[in-house]
C-alpha positions as CSV (number, residue, x, y, z in Angstrom):
1,M,0.1,-15.6,-8.4
2,P,3.3,-16.3,-6.6
3,A,3.0,-18.0,-3.2
4,V,3.8,-15.8,-0.2
5,E,6.0,-17.8,2.1
6,V,4.2,-16.6,5.2
7,E,5.9,-18.9,7.7
8,A,9.5,-18.7,6.3
9,A,9.5,-14.9,5.6
10,F,7.1,-13.4,8.2
11,G,7.3,-16.0,10.9
12,L,3.5,-16.3,11.1
13,D,1.1,-19.2,11.1
14,P,-1.3,-19.2,8.0
15,P,-4.2,-20.8,9.9
16,R,-3.9,-18.1,12.6
17,I,-3.8,-15.4,9.9
18,L,-7.0,-16.8,8.3
19,A,-8.8,-16.9,11.7
20,K,-7.7,-13.3,12.5
21,A,-8.5,-11.9,9.1
22,S,-12.0,-13.4,9.1
23,A,-12.7,-12.2,12.7
24,T,-11.4,-8.7,11.9
25,E,-13.5,-8.5,8.8
26,D,-16.6,-9.6,10.7
27,Y,-15.9,-7.0,13.3
28,A,-15.7,-4.3,10.6
29,R,-19.0,-5.5,9.2
30,T,-20.6,-5.2,12.6
31,L,-19.2,-1.6,13.0
32,L,-20.6,-0.6,9.6
33,V,-24.1,-1.9,10.6
34,R,-23.8,0.2,13.8
35,A,-22.7,3.2,11.8
36,A,-25.8,2.9,9.6
37,E,-28.0,2.7,12.6
38,A,-26.4,5.8,14.0
39,E,-26.9,7.9,10.9
40,E,-29.0,10.5,12.7
41,D,-26.0,11.4,14.7
42,E,-23.4,12.3,12.0
43,T,-20.5,12.6,14.4
44,T,-21.1,9.3,16.1
45,A,-21.7,7.5,12.7
46,A,-18.4,9.0,11.3
47,N,-16.4,7.9,14.3
48,I,-17.8,4.3,14.0
49,R,-16.9,4.3,10.3
50,V,-13.4,5.3,11.1
51,R,-13.1,2.4,13.4
52,A,-14.5,0.1,10.7
53,A,-12.0,1.5,8.2
54,S,-9.2,0.6,10.6
55,A,-10.5,-2.9,11.0
56,L,-10.9,-3.3,7.2
57,T,-7.3,-2.1,6.7
58,T,-6.1,-4.7,9.2
59,A,-8.1,-7.4,7.6
60,G,-6.8,-6.3,4.2
61,S,-3.2,-6.6,5.4
62,L,-3.8,-10.1,6.8
63,W,-5.7,-11.3,3.7
64,S,-3.0,-10.0,1.4
65,L,-0.7,-12.7,2.8
66,I,-3.1,-15.5,1.9
67,D,-5.9,-14.3,-0.4
68,A,-5.2,-11.2,-2.5
69,N,-8.7,-11.0,-3.9
70,R,-10.1,-10.6,-0.4
71,A,-7.4,-8.1,0.4
72,T,-8.1,-5.8,-2.5
73,A,-11.8,-5.7,-1.6
74,M,-10.9,-4.8,2.0
75,F,-8.5,-2.1,0.9
76,A,-11.0,-0.6,-1.5
77,E,-13.8,-0.4,1.1
78,S,-11.4,1.1,3.6
79,A,-10.2,3.7,1.0
80,T,-13.7,4.8,0.4
81,I,-14.3,5.4,4.1
82,N,-11.0,7.2,4.5
83,Y,-11.9,9.5,1.6
84,S,-15.3,10.2,3.2
85,V,-13.7,11.4,6.4
86,G,-10.8,13.3,4.8
87,S,-8.0,10.9,5.7
88,P,-5.0,11.0,3.4
89,Y,-4.2,7.3,4.2
90,G,-6.9,6.5,1.7
91,A,-4.4,7.1,-1.1
92,F,-2.2,4.2,0.0
93,L,-5.3,2.0,0.2
94,Q,-6.6,3.0,-3.2
95,I,-3.2,2.2,-4.8
96,C,-3.2,-1.2,-3.1
97,A,-6.8,-1.9,-4.3
98,R,-6.4,-0.8,-7.9
99,P,-2.7,-0.1,-8.7
100,S,-3.2,-0.3,-12.4
101,E,-5.9,2.4,-12.5
102,A,-4.7,5.7,-11.2
103,D,-7.0,8.5,-9.9
104,P,-5.2,11.8,-10.7
105,S,-7.4,13.6,-8.2
106,T,-5.8,11.7,-5.4
107,Q,-2.5,13.6,-5.8
108,N,-3.7,17.1,-4.7
109,W,-6.1,15.8,-2.2
110,S,-3.5,13.6,-0.4
111,V,-0.9,16.4,-0.3
112,G,-3.4,18.9,1.0
113,A,-4.4,16.5,3.7
114,G,-0.8,16.5,4.9
115,L,0.7,13.0,4.2
116,A,3.6,13.7,1.9
117,S,4.5,10.0,1.3
118,A,1.0,9.4,0.0
119,G,1.2,12.5,-2.1
120,I,4.5,11.6,-3.8
121,L,3.2,8.1,-4.6
122,A,-0.1,9.5,-5.9
123,S,1.9,11.9,-8.1
124,V,3.8,9.2,-9.8
125,W,0.9,6.7,-10.0
126,P,-0.7,8.0,-13.2
127,I,2.8,8.2,-14.8
128,V,3.4,4.5,-14.0
129,T,0.0,3.5,-15.4
130,R,0.6,5.7,-18.5
131,Q,-2.5,7.7,-17.9
132,I,-0.5,10.9,-18.3
133,D,2.5,11.5,-20.5
134,V,4.6,13.9,-18.4
135,R,7.6,13.6,-16.2
136,L,7.3,13.6,-12.4
137,D,9.0,17.0,-12.1
138,Q,6.3,18.5,-14.3
139,V,3.6,17.0,-12.1
140,L,5.3,18.3,-9.0
141,E,5.2,21.9,-10.3
142,D,1.6,21.9,-9.3
143,V,2.3,20.6,-5.8
144,P,5.3,22.7,-4.5
145,L,4.7,21.5,-1.0
146,L,6.2,18.1,-1.9
147,R,9.5,19.8,-2.9
148,Q,9.7,21.4,0.6
149,V,9.4,18.2,2.7
150,P,12.6,17.4,4.6
151,A,14.2,14.2,3.3
152,A,14.6,12.9,6.8
153,R,11.0,13.5,7.9
154,A,9.5,10.3,9.2
155,T,6.2,9.7,7.6
156,G,3.2,7.3,7.8
157,R,2.7,4.4,10.2
158,L,6.1,2.9,9.3
159,R,7.9,6.1,10.1
160,I,10.0,5.7,7.0
161,P,11.9,8.9,6.0
162,F,10.2,10.8,3.2
163,S,13.4,10.4,1.1
164,Y,12.7,6.7,0.6
165,F,9.3,7.4,-0.9
166,S,10.6,10.3,-3.0
167,N,13.6,8.3,-4.3
168,L,11.3,5.5,-5.2
169,A,8.9,7.8,-7.1
170,Y,11.8,9.3,-9.1
171,E,13.1,5.9,-9.9
172,L,9.7,4.8,-11.2
173,D,9.5,7.9,-13.3
174,H,12.9,7.2,-14.7
175,L,12.0,3.6,-15.5
176,R,8.8,4.6,-17.1
177,W,10.6,6.7,-19.7
178,S,13.8,4.8,-20.0
179,T,14.7,2.9,-23.1
180,D,17.8,1.4,-21.6
181,A,18.2,-2.0,-20.1
182,P,16.9,-2.2,-16.5
183,R,19.3,-0.9,-13.9
184,A,19.9,-2.0,-10.3
185,L,16.7,-0.4,-9.0
186,D,18.7,1.0,-6.1
187,A,15.7,3.0,-4.6
188,T,13.4,0.0,-4.9
189,Q,15.9,-2.2,-3.0
190,A,16.5,0.5,-0.4
191,F,12.7,0.8,0.1
192,L,12.4,-3.0,0.4
193,R,15.2,-3.2,2.9
194,R,13.7,-0.4,5.1
195,G,10.2,-2.0,5.0
196,A,11.8,-5.4,6.0
197,E,13.7,-3.7,8.8
198,T,10.5,-2.4,10.4
199,I,9.0,-5.9,10.3
200,E,12.1,-7.3,11.8
201,A,11.9,-4.8,14.7
202,A,8.3,-5.7,15.3
203,R,9.1,-9.4,15.3
204,E,11.5,-8.9,18.2
205,D,8.3,-8.9,20.4
206,R,7.6,-12.5,19.5
207,F,4.5,-12.9,21.6
208,H,2.6,-10.0,20.1
209,W,3.9,-10.6,16.6
210,Q,3.0,-14.3,16.4
211,S,-0.3,-13.8,18.1
212,L,-1.1,-11.0,15.5
213,R,-1.4,-8.4,18.3
214,S,1.5,-6.2,17.2
215,P,0.7,-2.6,16.4
216,M,2.7,-3.2,13.2
217,L,0.7,-4.9,10.4
218,P,2.6,-7.7,8.6
219,A,2.1,-6.0,5.3
220,E,1.6,-2.3,5.8
221,P,-0.4,-0.6,3.0
222,E,2.0,2.2,2.6
223,A,4.8,-0.3,1.8
224,L,2.5,-2.4,-0.5
225,A,1.4,0.7,-2.3
226,G,5.0,1.6,-3.3
227,L,5.8,-2.0,-4.3
228,T,2.7,-2.5,-6.4
229,L,3.8,0.5,-8.4
230,V,7.2,-1.0,-8.8
231,E,5.7,-4.2,-10.1
232,Q,3.3,-2.3,-12.4
233,T,6.3,-0.4,-13.9
234,A,8.3,-3.5,-14.4
235,R,5.5,-5.2,-16.3
236,E,4.6,-2.2,-18.4
237,T,8.2,-1.3,-19.3
238,W,9.9,-4.7,-19.7
239,N,7.1,-7.3,-19.5
240,E,9.0,-8.7,-16.5
241,S,8.4,-9.3,-12.8
242,A,10.3,-7.0,-10.5
243,A,11.1,-10.0,-8.3
244,V,12.9,-11.6,-11.3
245,M,14.7,-8.4,-12.1
246,L,15.9,-8.1,-8.5
247,D,16.6,-11.9,-8.1
248,L,14.7,-11.9,-4.8
249,N,14.3,-15.1,-2.7
250,P,10.6,-15.4,-1.8
251,G,11.5,-16.9,1.5
252,T,13.1,-13.6,2.6
253,L,11.1,-10.6,3.9
254,P,11.9,-8.4,0.9
255,G,10.9,-11.2,-1.5
256,A,7.7,-11.9,0.4
257,L,6.7,-8.3,0.5
258,L,7.2,-7.9,-3.2
259,A,5.3,-11.2,-3.8
260,T,2.4,-9.8,-1.8
261,A,2.4,-6.7,-3.9
262,Q,2.5,-8.8,-7.1
263,N,-0.6,-10.7,-5.9
264,L,-2.5,-7.4,-5.2
265,L,-1.7,-6.2,-8.8
266,D,-2.9,-9.6,-10.2
267,A,-6.0,-9.6,-8.1
268,S,-6.9,-5.9,-8.9
269,S,-7.0,-6.7,-12.7
270,E,-9.7,-9.3,-12.0
271,A,-12.4,-7.0,-10.5
272,G,-13.3,-3.4,-11.0
273,T,-14.1,-1.3,-7.9
274,D,-15.3,2.3,-7.7
275,L,-13.4,3.5,-4.7
276,R,-14.8,7.0,-4.6
277,G,-18.3,5.7,-4.0
């Protein structure tokens, strides 16, 4: 697995990340125990589980920078809870946890739940993993809502315009079926730049960023989900790393984000997880 240059790229202290990730995971475990104890009150138990899922997601983001195996476990567990309460965010988490094993049912579910960015990634996911042999346009015939989403609509926690996710999905579809030499990966590079820009903006508040109290996670699952699919496509199609294809410096934010996604893909191949529970 490539080393994620946490200090150089993210401006964060690895020991502090370790402490925060461990404490946040412990907090999630405490909440899950409380949810189990409150089972007789379904509403209360569900609300506690949602808080636990949020903590697991935060822990997963932090672990992804220093321990991808722990991260995929956190993302998988949070995905299961998100599915149980009907949150479309679970699609991002599921891709982060098991990017090489698509769940086709995620597509219609995530679109119906109203998160278009999750829906478009879920639509291209089984194409990237070669679980279905159709083009993305054919898949989207069954989900016309995705064709009606305004390109400029901000989506997800990162508030990235939908067009970035859509362009990335179509680029992955093209690469999956292309027999030509790799092209410049313009959509991937644009997606990486936009993800890095959101981190740079969050880093301007140095106190909250360096103390890991920023509302922005260092590695947001919606960005990692897209990038794990990029890496999966690069490996499947050309037996090459996307970072090598793009000639990215791992000490930069784009390089570090892609290295984080690479590590999730590597870790996910080492352990099976049933995310639907």
